[in-house]
FIGUDREN-465290 format. One record per residue (C-alpha): x, y, z; residue in three letters; residue number from 1. Coordinates in Angstrom, 3 decimals. Layout:
% FIGUDREN-465290
       xx       yy       zz rest  nr
        X        Y        Z  ALA NUM
...
This chain:
% FIGUDREN-465290
       xx       yy       zz rest  nr
  -19.648   12.310  -28.704  MET   1
  -19.529   13.969  -25.259  SER   2
  -16.902   16.816  -24.843  LYS   3
  -14.335   16.745  -21.915  TYR   4
  -12.806   20.078  -21.482  PRO   5
   -8.936   20.007  -21.052  LEU   6
   -8.875   16.135  -21.486  ALA   7
   -7.263   14.518  -24.526  ASN   8
   -9.776   12.042  -25.824  VAL   9
   -9.326   10.373  -29.261  HIS  10
  -12.528   10.894  -31.212  PRO  11
  -12.493    7.152  -32.162  GLU  12
  -12.379    5.923  -28.465  ALA  13
  -15.705    4.370  -27.472  ARG  14
  -17.016    6.141  -24.441  ILE  15
  -20.138    4.861  -22.715  GLY  16
  -22.966    6.918  -21.213  ASN  17
  -22.354    9.199  -18.188  ASN  18
  -18.671    8.852  -18.327  VAL  19
  -16.654   11.499  -16.544  THR  20
  -12.988   12.228  -17.875  ILE  21
  -11.362   14.858  -15.820  GLU  22
   -8.962   17.577  -17.026  PRO  23
   -5.584   16.339  -18.345  PHE  24
   -6.422   12.760  -18.773  ALA  25
   -5.589   11.071  -22.010  THR  26
   -7.669    8.480  -23.695  VAL  27
   -6.115    6.749  -26.833  TYR  28
   -7.898    5.571  -29.965  LYS  29
   -8.313    1.851  -29.375  ASN  30
  -10.138    2.251  -26.066  VAL  31
  -13.539    1.171  -24.520  VAL  32
  -14.794    2.756  -21.324  ILE  33
  -18.201    1.589  -19.915  GLY  34
  -21.166    3.538  -18.628  ASP  35
  -20.899    5.628  -15.425  ASP  36
  -17.020    5.266  -15.131  SER  37
  -14.850    7.986  -13.864  TRP  38
  -11.371    8.679  -15.280  ILE  39
   -9.374   10.923  -12.920  GLY  40
   -6.951   13.771  -13.891  PRO  41
   -3.681   12.822  -15.461  ASN  42
   -4.780    9.216  -15.762  ALA  43
   -3.578    7.602  -19.143  VAL  44
   -5.830    5.067  -20.896  ILE  45
   -3.706    3.588  -23.741  MET  46
   -4.673    1.541  -26.764  ASP  47
   -6.150   -1.917  -25.894  GLY  48
   -7.803   -0.725  -22.789  ALA  49
  -11.223   -2.213  -22.109  ARG  50
  -12.843   -0.692  -19.019  ILE  51
  -16.158   -1.942  -17.577  GLY  52
  -19.157    0.028  -16.202  LYS  53
  -18.946    2.004  -12.925  LYS  54
  -15.149    1.834  -12.730  CYS  55
  -13.020    4.473  -11.124  LYS  56
   -9.387    5.137  -12.348  ILE  57
   -7.533    7.575  -10.090  PHE  58
   -4.877   10.210  -11.023  PRO  59
   -1.624    9.027  -12.516  GLY  60
   -2.694    5.595  -13.326  ALA  61
   -1.458    4.134  -16.693  VAL  62
   -3.846    1.475  -18.264  ILE  63
   -2.859   -0.785  -20.975  SER  64
    0.867    0.333  -21.374  GLY  65
    2.876   -1.998  -23.664  ILE  66
    4.277   -5.013  -21.823  PRO  67
    7.760   -4.692  -20.150  GLN  68
    8.919   -7.675  -22.118  ASP  69
   11.687   -7.743  -24.634  LEU  70
    9.771  -10.321  -26.656  LYS  71
    6.906   -8.020  -27.399  PHE  72
    6.779   -7.035  -30.939  VAL  73
    3.585   -4.910  -31.112  GLY  74
    0.970   -7.596  -31.281  GLU  75
   -2.603   -6.415  -30.740  ILE  76
   -3.546   -7.144  -27.135  THR  77
   -5.804   -5.747  -24.475  THR  78
   -5.954   -4.838  -20.765  ALA  79
   -9.422   -5.511  -19.369  GLU  80
  -11.014   -4.233  -16.341  ILE  81
  -14.260   -5.489  -15.038  GLY  82
  -17.325   -3.617  -13.793  ASP  83
  -17.176   -1.707  -10.465  ASN  84
  -13.416   -1.981  -10.115  THR  85
  -11.484    0.787   -8.572  THR  86
   -7.751    1.619   -9.758  ILE  87
   -6.097    3.979   -7.330  ARG  88
   -3.189    6.458   -7.920  GLU  89
   -0.320    5.622  -10.134  CYS  90
   -1.294    2.065  -10.778  VAL  91
    0.287    0.550  -13.917  THR  92
   -1.585   -2.154  -15.810  LEU  93
    0.305   -3.555  -18.836  ASN  94
   -1.582   -5.202  -21.697  ARG  95
   -0.985   -8.860  -22.732  GLY  96
    1.425  -10.433  -25.173  THR  97
    1.279  -13.319  -27.426  VAL  98
    0.887  -15.672  -24.459  ASP  99
   -2.737  -14.764  -23.537  LYS 100
   -3.219  -11.728  -25.643  TYR 101
   -4.724   -9.950  -22.689  LYS 102
   -4.293   -9.008  -19.098  THR 103
   -7.487   -9.071  -16.905  VAL 104
   -8.664   -7.487  -13.819  ILE 105
  -12.044   -8.866  -12.739  GLY 106
  -15.167   -7.166  -11.430  ALA 107
  -15.539   -5.582   -8.043  ASN 108
  -11.699   -5.419   -7.399  CYS 109
   -9.720   -2.651   -5.472  LEU 110
   -6.203   -2.057   -6.804  ILE 111
   -4.433    0.307   -4.381  MET 112
   -1.877    3.059   -5.113  ALA 113
    1.502    2.291   -6.908  TYR 114
    0.475   -1.328   -7.596  ALA 115
    1.859   -2.791  -10.855  HIS 116
    0.151   -5.614  -12.745  ILE 117
    2.346   -7.203  -15.397  GLY 118
    1.429   -8.530  -18.840  HIS 119
   -0.857  -11.521  -19.136  ASP 120
   -1.776  -11.495  -15.391  CYS 121
   -5.392  -12.805  -14.849  ILE 122
   -6.903  -11.468  -11.590  ILE 123
  -10.298  -12.771  -10.474  GLY 124
  -13.252  -10.959   -9.054  ASN 125
  -13.549   -9.188   -5.623  HIS 126
   -9.842   -9.139   -5.196  CYS 127
   -7.850   -6.524   -3.280  ILE 128
   -4.234   -5.659   -3.948  LEU 129
   -2.692   -3.400   -1.300  GLY 130
   -0.394   -0.437   -1.999  ASN 131
    2.700   -1.198   -4.005  THR 132
    1.904   -4.890   -4.692  VAL 133
    4.019   -6.006   -7.559  GLN 134
    2.877   -8.620   -9.877  LEU 135
    5.269   -9.937  -12.528  ALA 136
    3.862  -11.353  -15.868  GLY 137
    1.606  -14.352  -16.175  HIS 138
    0.441  -14.362  -12.703  VAL 139
   -2.941  -15.929  -12.103  ILE 140
   -5.079  -14.928   -8.907  ILE 141
   -8.287  -16.476   -7.866  GLY 142
  -11.510  -14.654   -6.881  ASP 143
  -11.561  -12.864   -3.274  TYR 144
   -7.944  -13.111   -2.912  THR 145
   -6.424  -10.280   -0.786  ILE 146
   -2.844   -9.015   -0.948  PHE 147
   -1.285   -6.930    2.009  GLY 148
    0.704   -4.032    0.950  GLY 149
    4.213   -4.300   -0.724  ALA 150
    3.918   -7.938   -1.727  CYS 151
    5.923   -9.097   -4.723  ALA 152
    4.987  -11.952   -6.944  VAL 153
    7.174  -13.934   -9.216  GLN 154
    6.177  -14.559  -12.841  GLN 155
    3.913  -17.528  -13.598  PHE 156
    2.885  -17.793   -9.905  SER 157
   -0.638  -18.654   -9.129  GLN 158
   -2.713  -17.889   -6.048  VAL 159
   -6.018  -19.724   -5.349  GLY 160
   -9.362  -18.247   -4.449  ALA 161
   -9.989  -16.809   -1.057  HIS 162
   -6.470  -16.702   -0.138  ALA 163
   -4.824  -13.903    1.941  TYR 164
   -1.173  -12.952    1.596  ILE 165
    0.365  -11.089    4.310  GLY 166
    1.801   -7.616    3.728  GLY 167
    5.514   -7.587    2.632  GLY 168
    5.490  -11.230    1.308  SER 169
    7.694  -12.612   -1.412  LEU 170
    5.521  -14.932   -3.506  VAL 171
    7.913  -17.408   -5.288  ARG 172
    5.671  -20.561   -4.979  LYS 173
    2.045  -21.193   -5.788  ASP 174
   -0.476  -20.429   -2.954  VAL 175
   -3.405  -22.771   -2.680  PRO 176
   -6.976  -21.594   -2.150  PRO 177
   -8.554  -20.664    1.139  TYR 178
   -5.327  -20.246    3.187  ILE 179
   -3.229  -17.413    5.007  LYS 180
    0.300  -17.118    3.744  ALA 181
    2.957  -15.154    5.483  ALA 182
    6.598  -15.073    6.861  ARG 183
    9.855  -15.277    5.056  GLU 184
   10.241  -17.685    3.133  PRO 185
    6.479  -17.583    2.475  LEU 186
    4.687  -20.389    4.489  SER 187
    1.307  -21.755    5.248  TYR 188
   -0.225  -19.681    8.171  ALA 189
   -3.486  -21.326    8.577  GLY 190
   -6.952  -21.051    7.014  ILE 191
   -8.354  -17.620    6.058  ASN 192
  -11.133  -18.289    8.588  THR 193
  -12.057  -14.660    8.920  VAL 194
  -12.358  -14.058    5.128  GLY 195
  -14.279  -17.271    4.626  LEU 196
  -16.790  -16.417    7.373  ARG 197
  -17.346  -12.928    5.875  ARG 198
  -18.195  -14.613    2.538  ARG 199
  -20.816  -16.960    4.136  GLY 200
  -18.892  -20.137    4.628  PHE 201
  -20.577  -22.226    7.453  GLU 202
  -18.383  -23.423   10.231  SER 203
  -18.523  -27.085    9.153  ASP 204
  -17.302  -26.148    5.678  LYS 205
  -14.379  -24.255    7.168  ILE 206
  -13.581  -27.251    9.478  SER 207
  -13.580  -29.343    6.432  GLU 208
  -10.954  -27.186    4.672  ILE 209
   -8.837  -27.060    7.837  GLN 210
   -8.849  -30.891    7.864  GLU 211
   -7.751  -31.066    4.265  ILE 212
   -4.875  -28.707    5.007  TYR 213
   -3.863  -30.649    8.082  ARG 214
   -2.949  -33.474    5.660  TYR 215
   -1.207  -31.267    3.258  VAL 216
    0.839  -29.097    5.650  PHE 217
    0.764  -30.407    9.360  LEU 218
    1.415  -34.189    9.019  LYS 219
    4.823  -34.218    7.601  GLY 220
    3.770  -35.837    4.346  LEU 221
    4.881  -35.161    0.839  ASN 222
    2.249  -33.616   -1.482  ASN 223
    1.559  -36.824   -3.428  ALA 224
    1.047  -38.833   -0.188  LYS 225
   -0.912  -36.024    1.278  ALA 226
   -3.295  -35.798   -1.524  LEU 227
   -3.696  -39.528   -1.908  ASP 228
   -4.791  -39.615    1.632  LEU 229
   -7.172  -36.597    1.235  VAL 230
   -8.872  -38.300   -1.752  GLU 231
   -9.250  -41.662   -0.066  ASN 232
   -9.930  -40.603    3.471  GLU 233
  -11.980  -37.223    3.420  LEU 234
  -15.440  -36.997    1.901  PRO 235
  -15.717  -35.472   -1.689  ALA 236
  -16.762  -31.934   -2.042  SER 237
  -16.208  -29.042   -4.391  ALA 238
  -13.686  -27.451   -1.912  GLU 239
  -11.753  -30.699   -1.556  ARG 240
  -11.527  -31.144   -5.306  ASP 241
  -10.471  -27.466   -5.867  GLU 242
   -7.663  -27.779   -3.501  ILE 243
   -6.476  -31.184   -4.804  VAL 244
   -6.619  -30.118   -8.404  ASN 245
   -4.888  -26.824   -7.650  PHE 246
   -1.903  -28.519   -5.905  ILE 247
   -1.835  -31.366   -8.639  LYS 248
   -1.656  -28.717  -11.277  ALA 249
    1.030  -26.615   -9.730  SER 250
    4.050  -26.583  -11.988  GLU 251
    6.345  -24.502   -9.728  ARG 252
    5.149  -26.246   -6.560  GLY 253
    3.335  -24.783   -3.533  ILE 254
    4.477  -23.010   -0.540  LEU 255
    5.742  -25.023    2.444  LYS 256
    4.049  -25.514    5.760  GLY 257
    5.247  -23.492    8.877  PHE 258
    7.673  -25.725   10.796  SER 259
    8.224  -23.860   13.988  SER 260
    5.167  -24.805   15.983  GLY 261
    1.451  -24.881   14.952  SER 262
    0.203  -21.932   12.890  PRO 263
   -2.868  -20.138   14.104  SER 264
   -6.100  -20.993   12.064  GLU 265
   -8.221  -18.159   13.470  GLU 266
């Protein structure tokens, strides 16, 4: 095993090749760290951490701390971080409970300073959480979702892929895929057009998504009627079905449309 001067690394931790563990970092026994990762000074990697390849864990971060859940009784669970993900200063990532037995951050994510990710959260790939974003337990977030700084997300909420949540938002309802959400209370603010273009969505596909959400948010229909019309009047596609299935499956309900005028979709 490699030596890490001034770092406290348990001899049974599984450390990959070319891993750097800086002085005063602590790595517990039941930990796996993938090749080419970097663990910054004063980071704490606790039992149950599963860190992928080429990850960066910045100073003060605490990975795989026990859940802040009074029902937790010491079950063996994990906190998993995908390849090429960066965890910035003082982020806290709690491991799972008996609900999912794991908390997951996907690959190629950026979790900015002082963010908190609660137990049993599942975050997709290519996501960005701004500074001080706070996720309660059991939150599910789709791929390519971006949160502005200082957002707070209620437990069991779901946010669909390619969504953008404006900074300072309080997320109490589910947020369907491909949209922007902002204001207080959190409301539909148009399609995440800029993000979709950056990820290679063609103009006709973006227009198709916009038309679906006109039925959902801008025609004054309840969700059941809007989805019925979407399925009967608009052509089938992977995106249409993803939106429809997300809204149908939402247990807490989705955010509302913006009622004071038409929201921007640019």
